[in-house]
ZADO-1210 file (C-alpha; in nm, 4 decimals, padded with zeros to 6 digits):
<atoms>
<atom x="06.2504" y="-17.9642" z="-14.8534" code="MET" pos="1"/>
<atom x="06.2071" y="-18.3251" z="-14.7388" code="LYS" pos="2"/>
<atom x="06.5665" y="-18.3332" z="-14.6216" code="HIS" pos="3"/>
<atom x="06.5115" y="-18.0177" z="-14.4186" code="PHE" pos="4"/>
<atom x="06.1993" y="-18.1647" z="-14.2510" code="GLN" pos="5"/>
<atom x="06.3817" y="-18.4856" z="-14.1571" code="VAL" pos="6"/>
<atom x="06.6729" y="-18.2899" z="-14.0102" code="GLU" pos="7"/>
<atom x="06.4315" y="-18.0703" z="-13.8174" code="LYS" pos="8"/>
<atom x="06.2522" y="-18.3770" z="-13.6775" code="TRP" pos="9"/>
<atom x="06.5841" y="-18.5251" z="-13.5645" code="LYS" pos="10"/>
<atom x="06.6485" y="-18.2193" z="-13.3500" code="LYS" pos="11"/>
<atom x="06.3310" y="-18.2694" z="-13.1464" code="LEU" pos="12"/>
<atom x="06.3919" y="-18.3678" z="-12.7804" code="PRO" pos="13"/>
<atom x="06.3799" y="-18.7420" z="-12.7271" code="THR" pos="14"/>
<atom x="06.4226" y="-18.9910" z="-12.4463" code="VAL" pos="15"/>
<atom x="06.7721" y="-19.1382" z="-12.4487" code="GLY" pos="16"/>
<atom x="06.8482" y="-18.9729" z="-12.7813" code="GLY" pos="17"/>
<atom x="06.6273" y="-19.2158" z="-12.9747" code="GLY" pos="18"/>
<atom x="06.2861" y="-19.1997" z="-13.1377" code="ILE" pos="19"/>
<atom x="06.0311" y="-18.9977" z="-12.9365" code="PRO" pos="20"/>
<atom x="05.8354" y="-19.2377" z="-12.7120" code="PRO" pos="21"/>
<atom x="05.4803" y="-19.3094" z="-12.8254" code="PRO" pos="22"/>
<atom x="05.1980" y="-19.1566" z="-12.6256" code="THR" pos="23"/>
<atom x="05.0358" y="-19.4324" z="-12.4138" code="PRO" pos="24"/>
<atom x="04.6934" y="-19.3309" z="-12.5459" code="TYR" pos="25"/>
<atom x="04.7358" y="-19.1420" z="-12.8756" code="PRO" pos="26"/>
<atom x="04.4633" y="-18.8823" z="-12.9497" code="HIS" pos="27"/>
<atom x="04.3258" y="-18.9378" z="-12.5969" code="ARG" pos="28"/>
<atom x="04.4335" y="-18.6133" z="-12.4304" code="SER" pos="29"/>
<atom x="04.0998" y="-18.5569" z="-12.2543" code="LEU" pos="30"/>
<atom x="04.0659" y="-18.9057" z="-12.1029" code="LEU" pos="31"/>
<atom x="04.1744" y="-18.7957" z="-11.7561" code="LEU" pos="32"/>
<atom x="03.9308" y="-18.5032" z="-11.7524" code="GLU" pos="33"/>
<atom x="03.6527" y="-18.7296" z="-11.8802" code="SER" pos="34"/>
<atom x="03.7150" y="-18.9874" z="-11.6075" code="CYS" pos="35"/>
<atom x="03.7049" y="-18.7136" z="-11.3442" code="PHE" pos="36"/>
<atom x="03.3659" y="-18.6026" z="-11.4779" code="LEU" pos="37"/>
<atom x="03.2405" y="-18.9589" z="-11.4188" code="LEU" pos="38"/>
<atom x="03.3090" y="-18.9110" z="-11.0473" code="ILE" pos="39"/>
<atom x="03.1305" y="-18.5750" z="-11.0494" code="LEU" pos="40"/>
<atom x="02.8344" y="-18.7314" z="-11.2304" code="LYS" pos="41"/>
<atom x="02.8094" y="-19.0011" z="-10.9629" code="GLY" pos="42"/>
<atom x="02.7987" y="-18.7399" z="-10.6852" code="ILE" pos="43"/>
<atom x="02.5266" y="-18.5375" z="-10.8576" code="LEU" pos="44"/>
<atom x="02.3319" y="-18.8541" z="-10.9335" code="ASP" pos="45"/>
<atom x="02.3232" y="-18.9441" z="-10.5641" code="ALA" pos="46"/>
<atom x="02.2242" y="-18.5935" z="-10.4556" code="VAL" pos="47"/>
<atom x="01.9190" y="-18.5299" z="-10.6751" code="ASP" pos="48"/>
<atom x="01.7106" y="-18.8175" z="-10.5397" code="GLY" pos="49"/>
<atom x="01.7961" y="-18.7336" z="-10.1795" code="GLU" pos="50"/>
<atom x="01.6965" y="-18.3709" z="-10.2351" code="LEU" pos="51"/>
<atom x="01.3574" y="-18.4804" z="-10.3693" code="ALA" pos="52"/>
<atom x="01.3003" y="-18.6981" z="-10.0620" code="ARG" pos="53"/>
<atom x="01.4156" y="-18.4245" z="-09.8220" code="ILE" pos="54"/>
<atom x="01.1745" y="-18.1781" z="-09.9855" code="ARG" pos="55"/>
<atom x="00.9045" y="-18.4475" z="-09.9693" code="GLU" pos="56"/>
<atom x="00.8351" y="-18.4122" z="-10.3407" code="ARG" pos="57"/>
<atom x="00.9142" y="-18.7556" z="-10.4855" code="PRO" pos="58"/>
<atom x="00.8328" y="-18.7971" z="-10.8510" code="SER" pos="59"/>
<atom x="00.7438" y="-19.0985" z="-11.0640" code="HIS" pos="60"/>
<atom x="00.8803" y="-18.9163" z="-11.3686" code="VAL" pos="61"/>
<atom x="01.2036" y="-18.8506" z="-11.1792" code="GLY" pos="62"/>
<atom x="01.2276" y="-19.2160" z="-11.0774" code="ARG" pos="63"/>
<atom x="01.1871" y="-19.3392" z="-11.4353" code="TYR" pos="64"/>
<atom x="01.3993" y="-19.0648" z="-11.5895" code="TRP" pos="65"/>
<atom x="01.6806" y="-19.1402" z="-11.3449" code="ASP" pos="66"/>
<atom x="01.7039" y="-19.4955" z="-11.4781" code="THR" pos="67"/>
<atom x="01.6687" y="-19.3895" z="-11.8423" code="VAL" pos="68"/>
<atom x="01.9300" y="-19.1120" z="-11.8096" code="ALA" pos="69"/>
<atom x="02.1736" y="-19.3401" z="-11.6231" code="ASP" pos="70"/>
<atom x="02.1441" y="-19.6014" z="-11.8961" code="THR" pos="71"/>
<atom x="02.1902" y="-19.3514" z="-12.1796" code="ILE" pos="72"/>
<atom x="02.4915" y="-19.2054" z="-12.0000" code="GLY" pos="73"/>
<atom x="02.6392" y="-19.5493" z="-11.9328" code="LEU" pos="74"/>
<atom x="02.6048" y="-19.6581" z="-12.2962" code="ILE" pos="75"/>
<atom x="02.7586" y="-19.3314" z="-12.4176" code="ALA" pos="76"/>
<atom x="03.0517" y="-19.3553" z="-12.1735" code="VAL" pos="77"/>
<atom x="03.1315" y="-19.7215" z="-12.2398" code="MET" pos="78"/>
<atom x="03.0919" y="-19.6754" z="-12.6144" code="TRP" pos="79"/>
<atom x="03.3374" y="-19.3848" z="-12.5975" code="ALA" pos="80"/>
<atom x="03.5837" y="-19.5981" z="-12.4016" code="PHE" pos="81"/>
<atom x="03.5365" y="-19.8788" z="-12.6518" code="GLY" pos="82"/>
<atom x="03.6057" y="-19.6458" z="-12.9445" code="THR" pos="83"/>
<atom x="03.9134" y="-19.4842" z="-12.7907" code="VAL" pos="84"/>
<atom x="04.0582" y="-19.8052" z="-12.6462" code="LEU" pos="85"/>
<atom x="03.9636" y="-20.0040" z="-12.9573" code="GLU" pos="86"/>
<atom x="03.7418" y="-20.2664" z="-12.7940" code="TRP" pos="87"/>
<atom x="03.5346" y="-20.5064" z="-12.9972" code="LYS" pos="88"/>
<atom x="03.1607" y="-20.4321" z="-13.0010" code="ILE" pos="89"/>
<atom x="03.0910" y="-20.7603" z="-12.8196" code="ALA" pos="90"/>
<atom x="03.3210" y="-20.6632" z="-12.5299" code="LEU" pos="91"/>
<atom x="03.1652" y="-20.3164" z="-12.5030" code="THR" pos="92"/>
<atom x="02.8178" y="-20.4705" z="-12.4961" code="SER" pos="93"/>
<atom x="02.9139" y="-20.7206" z="-12.2242" code="ILE" pos="94"/>
<atom x="03.0629" y="-20.4433" z="-12.0091" code="LEU" pos="95"/>
<atom x="02.7454" y="-20.2349" z="-12.0466" code="ILE" pos="96"/>
<atom x="02.5258" y="-20.5306" z="-11.9472" code="LEU" pos="97"/>
<atom x="02.7432" y="-20.6110" z="-11.6441" code="SER" pos="98"/>
<atom x="02.7140" y="-20.2536" z="-11.5135" code="ILE" pos="99"/>
<atom x="02.3390" y="-20.2481" z="-11.5826" code="LEU" pos="100"/>
<atom x="02.3071" y="-20.5649" z="-11.3739" code="LEU" pos="101"/>
<atom x="02.4933" y="-20.3941" z="-11.0895" code="GLN" pos="102"/>
<atom x="02.2604" y="-20.0943" z="-11.1245" code="TYR" pos="103"/>
<atom x="01.9594" y="-20.3255" z="-11.1007" code="SER" pos="104"/>
<atom x="02.0861" y="-20.5003" z="-10.7867" code="PHE" pos="105"/>
<atom x="02.1525" y="-20.1678" z="-10.6147" code="PHE" pos="106"/>
<atom x="01.8117" y="-20.0272" z="-10.7128" code="ASN" pos="107"/>
<atom x="01.6377" y="-20.3471" z="-10.6030" code="HIS" pos="108"/>
<atom x="01.7821" y="-20.3450" z="-10.2517" code="PHE" pos="109"/>
<atom x="01.7652" y="-19.9665" z="-10.2050" code="SER" pos="110"/>
<atom x="01.3940" y="-19.9744" z="-10.2932" code="ILE" pos="111"/>
<atom x="01.3304" y="-20.2590" z="-10.0475" code="LEU" pos="112"/>
<atom x="01.5171" y="-20.0764" z="-09.7709" code="VAL" pos="113"/>
<atom x="01.3230" y="-19.7534" z="-09.8314" code="ARG" pos="114"/>
<atom x="00.9928" y="-19.9391" z="-09.8319" code="VAL" pos="115"/>
<atom x="01.0810" y="-20.1128" z="-09.5040" code="LEU" pos="116"/>
<atom x="01.2100" y="-19.7911" z="-09.3477" code="GLY" pos="117"/>
<atom x="00.9983" y="-19.4963" z="-09.4569" code="SER" pos="118"/>
<atom x="00.7232" y="-19.6672" z="-09.6535" code="GLY" pos="119"/>
<atom x="00.8233" y="-19.4782" z="-09.9692" code="ASP" pos="120"/>
<atom x="00.6151" y="-19.6137" z="-10.2580" code="SER" pos="121"/>
<atom x="00.7402" y="-19.3898" z="-10.5401" code="THR" pos="122"/>
<atom x="00.9827" y="-19.6629" z="-10.6481" code="SER" pos="123"/>
<atom x="00.8557" y="-20.0199" z="-10.6683" code="ARG" pos="124"/>
<atom x="01.0129" y="-20.3595" z="-10.7251" code="ILE" pos="125"/>
<atom x="00.7511" y="-20.4405" z="-10.9870" code="ASP" pos="126"/>
<atom x="00.6756" y="-20.1377" z="-11.2079" code="GLU" pos="127"/>
<atom x="00.4399" y="-20.3080" z="-11.4511" code="ARG" pos="128"/>
<atom x="00.1325" y="-20.1393" z="-11.3004" code="VAL" pos="129"/>
<atom x="00.1067" y="-19.7751" z="-11.4091" code="ARG" pos="130"/>
<atom x="00.1213" y="-19.5387" z="-11.1074" code="PRO" pos="131"/>
<atom x="-00.1003" y="-19.2368" z="-11.0418" code="VAL" pos="132"/>
<atom x="00.0901" y="-18.9102" z="-11.0821" code="ALA" pos="133"/>
<atom x="00.1756" y="-18.6982" z="-10.7797" code="GLN" pos="134"/>
<atom x="-00.0131" y="-18.3662" z="-10.7570" code="PRO" pos="135"/>
<atom x="00.2985" y="-18.1799" z="-10.8756" code="TRP" pos="136"/>
<atom x="00.3592" y="-18.3884" z="-11.1885" code="GLU" pos="137"/>
<atom x="00.1757" y="-18.4603" z="-11.5129" code="SER" pos="138"/>
<atom x="-00.0054" y="-18.7926" z="-11.5552" code="GLN" pos="139"/>
<atom x="00.0740" y="-18.7800" z="-11.9271" code="THR" pos="140"/>
<atom x="00.4474" y="-18.7591" z="-11.8576" code="MET" pos="141"/>
<atom x="00.4198" y="-19.0368" z="-11.5996" code="VAL" pos="142"/>
<atom x="00.2456" y="-19.2551" z="-11.8601" code="ASN" pos="143"/>
<atom x="00.5139" y="-19.1859" z="-12.1234" code="VAL" pos="144"/>
<atom x="00.8087" y="-19.2582" z="-11.8952" code="PHE" pos="145"/>
<atom x="00.6359" y="-19.5575" z="-11.7380" code="HIS" pos="146"/>
<atom x="00.5881" y="-19.7119" z="-12.0829" code="THR" pos="147"/>
<atom x="00.9546" y="-19.6537" z="-12.1682" code="ILE" pos="148"/>
<atom x="01.0610" y="-19.8068" z="-11.8371" code="TYR" pos="149"/>
<atom x="00.8438" y="-20.1165" z="-11.8742" code="VAL" pos="150"/>
<atom x="00.9622" y="-20.1820" z="-12.2312" code="ILE" pos="151"/>
<atom x="01.3335" y="-20.1430" z="-12.1670" code="PHE" pos="152"/>
<atom x="01.3921" y="-20.2111" z="-11.7961" code="PHE" pos="153"/>
<atom x="01.1219" y="-20.4308" z="-11.6416" code="SER" pos="154"/>
<atom x="01.3096" y="-20.7445" z="-11.7511" code="TRP" pos="155"/>
<atom x="01.6011" y="-20.6398" z="-11.5278" code="GLN" pos="156"/>
<atom x="01.3710" y="-20.5993" z="-11.2277" code="ASP" pos="157"/>
<atom x="01.2193" y="-20.9435" z="-11.2889" code="SER" pos="158"/>
<atom x="01.5616" y="-21.1066" z="-11.3275" code="LEU" pos="159"/>
<atom x="01.7032" y="-20.9539" z="-11.0088" code="VAL" pos="160"/>
<atom x="01.3880" y="-21.0374" z="-10.8108" code="SER" pos="161"/>
<atom x="01.4141" y="-21.4028" z="-10.9146" code="LYS" pos="162"/>
<atom x="01.7867" y="-21.4226" z="-10.8391" code="LEU" pos="163"/>
<atom x="01.8028" y="-21.2322" z="-10.5119" code="SER" pos="164"/>
<atom x="01.6005" y="-21.4641" z="-10.2868" code="GLY" pos="165"/>
<atom x="01.4563" y="-21.3502" z="-09.9535" code="LYS" pos="166"/>
<atom x="01.7596" y="-21.1425" z="-09.8555" code="GLY" pos="167"/>
<atom x="01.9444" y="-21.0992" z="-09.5279" code="SER" pos="168"/>
<atom x="01.8010" y="-20.9318" z="-09.2187" code="LYS" pos="169"/>
<atom x="01.7330" y="-20.5619" z="-09.2925" code="ASN" pos="170"/>
<atom x="01.9059" y="-20.6124" z="-09.6313" code="LEU" pos="171"/>
<atom x="02.1973" y="-20.4015" z="-09.5051" code="ARG" pos="172"/>
<atom x="02.4644" y="-20.6360" z="-09.6349" code="PHE" pos="173"/>
<atom x="02.3260" y="-20.6452" z="-09.9903" code="GLU" pos="174"/>
<atom x="02.2719" y="-20.2691" z="-10.0063" code="LEU" pos="175"/>
<atom x="02.6146" y="-20.1893" z="-09.8583" code="THR" pos="176"/>
<atom x="02.8024" y="-20.4203" z="-10.0940" code="VAL" pos="177"/>
<atom x="02.6109" y="-20.3184" z="-10.4082" code="SER" pos="178"/>
<atom x="02.6633" y="-19.9526" z="-10.3146" code="SER" pos="179"/>
<atom x="03.0296" y="-19.9689" z="-10.2078" code="PHE" pos="180"/>
<atom x="03.1390" y="-20.1809" z="-10.5041" code="LEU" pos="181"/>
<atom x="02.9015" y="-20.0017" z="-10.7399" code="GLY" pos="182"/>
<atom x="02.9606" y="-19.7737" z="-11.0345" code="TYR" pos="183"/>
<atom x="03.0459" y="-19.4772" z="-10.8102" code="GLY" pos="184"/>
<atom x="03.3433" y="-19.6544" z="-10.6543" code="MET" pos="185"/>
<atom x="03.4349" y="-19.8032" z="-10.9915" code="GLN" pos="186"/>
<atom x="03.4407" y="-19.4500" z="-11.1385" code="SER" pos="187"/>
<atom x="03.7052" y="-19.3504" z="-10.8823" code="ILE" pos="188"/>
<atom x="03.9152" y="-19.6550" z="-10.9735" code="VAL" pos="189"/>
<atom x="03.8691" y="-19.5764" z="-11.3447" code="ILE" pos="190"/>
<atom x="04.0004" y="-19.2248" z="-11.2780" code="PHE" pos="191"/>
<atom x="04.3146" y="-19.3665" z="-11.1150" code="PHE" pos="192"/>
<atom x="04.3593" y="-19.6075" z="-11.4050" code="LEU" pos="193"/>
<atom x="04.3524" y="-19.3070" z="-11.6380" code="ALA" pos="194"/>
<atom x="04.5882" y="-19.1161" z="-11.4069" code="LEU" pos="195"/>
<atom x="04.8403" y="-19.4015" z="-11.4153" code="THR" pos="196"/>
<atom x="04.7771" y="-19.4692" z="-11.7864" code="GLN" pos="197"/>
<atom x="04.6483" y="-19.8205" z="-11.7229" code="ASN" pos="198"/>
<atom x="04.3049" y="-19.7955" z="-11.8833" code="LEU" pos="199"/>
<atom x="04.3721" y="-20.1153" z="-12.0782" code="ASP" pos="200"/>
<atom x="04.2851" y="-20.2914" z="-11.7498" code="ALA" pos="201"/>
<atom x="03.9360" y="-20.1362" z="-11.7484" code="LEU" pos="202"/>
<atom x="03.7489" y="-20.4425" z="-11.8870" code="PRO" pos="203"/>
<atom x="03.9083" y="-20.6646" z="-11.6218" code="HIS" pos="204"/>
<atom x="03.8051" y="-20.4181" z="-11.3513" code="LEU" pos="205"/>
<atom x="03.4429" y="-20.3881" z="-11.4664" code="VAL" pos="206"/>
<atom x="03.3840" y="-20.7594" z="-11.5260" code="LEU" pos="207"/>
<atom x="03.5787" y="-20.8706" z="-11.2194" code="GLY" pos="208"/>
<atom x="03.4213" y="-20.6307" z="-10.9693" code="VAL" pos="209"/>
<atom x="03.0648" y="-20.6657" z="-11.0989" code="ASN" pos="210"/>
<atom x="03.0933" y="-21.0429" z="-11.1224" code="GLY" pos="211"/>
<atom x="03.2290" y="-21.0632" z="-10.7670" code="PHE" pos="212"/>
<atom x="02.9582" y="-20.8247" z="-10.6440" code="LEU" pos="213"/>
<atom x="02.6738" y="-21.0234" z="-10.7951" code="VAL" pos="214"/>
<atom x="02.8056" y="-21.3586" z="-10.6662" code="VAL" pos="215"/>
<atom x="02.8683" y="-21.2193" z="-10.3159" code="LEU" pos="216"/>
<atom x="02.5258" y="-21.0555" z="-10.2902" code="VAL" pos="217"/>
<atom x="02.3423" y="-21.3592" z="-10.4253" code="LEU" pos="218"/>
<atom x="02.5149" y="-21.5991" z="-10.1853" code="ILE" pos="219"/>
<atom x="02.4449" y="-21.3774" z="-09.8846" code="ARG" pos="220"/>
<atom x="02.0904" y="-21.3033" z="-09.9923" code="SER" pos="221"/>
<atom x="02.0105" y="-21.6706" z="-10.0495" code="ARG" pos="222"/>
<atom x="02.1543" y="-21.7653" z="-09.7109" code="LEU" pos="223"/>
<atom x="01.9290" y="-21.5047" z="-09.5469" code="GLY" pos="224"/>
</atoms>
């Protein structure tokens, strides 16, 4: 029986008549589809907040939940990459923190721009003071999500506020760079890495782009 199985295996199609080539990412057949869903997630993430502003129904719960959901999703995605691509836990953790820092820079400057432009006060640079719920939302839910936000995310706001300086005129440079080089654009690049079977370069992409982004924004912001 063993002899028959070996002979049968030898008849399988191969490249150059030798041993069948190994799959670049064994047991990773859904990586490409998963990376595409990251792009779709980024589009939907950008749309929901804009819809709330267009309908003139901003929500404190929505503001806090957006950050919480993004963070949960980011940790899940990077942990999945780390498991499949066999990263060390320390590397996965560093990649998560680097993307969270990019998130914080983008949120910081987008909030400042909205405050300067439309006077929107739903999102604030300093969230330590509990807000009053909008008429269409529950104060209890606002209190719950505000507490979660302050415990887990206020340190990021404080760090970015201390690092960012006074900013450039209209803050357009900082917002443009942190948006263009942000996780949305990185998701597109990640998809092409998966398409070309080069996902081993993912840590270099995440650390390199986010490091460059932070340095560029800080230098420009400090120069004013």
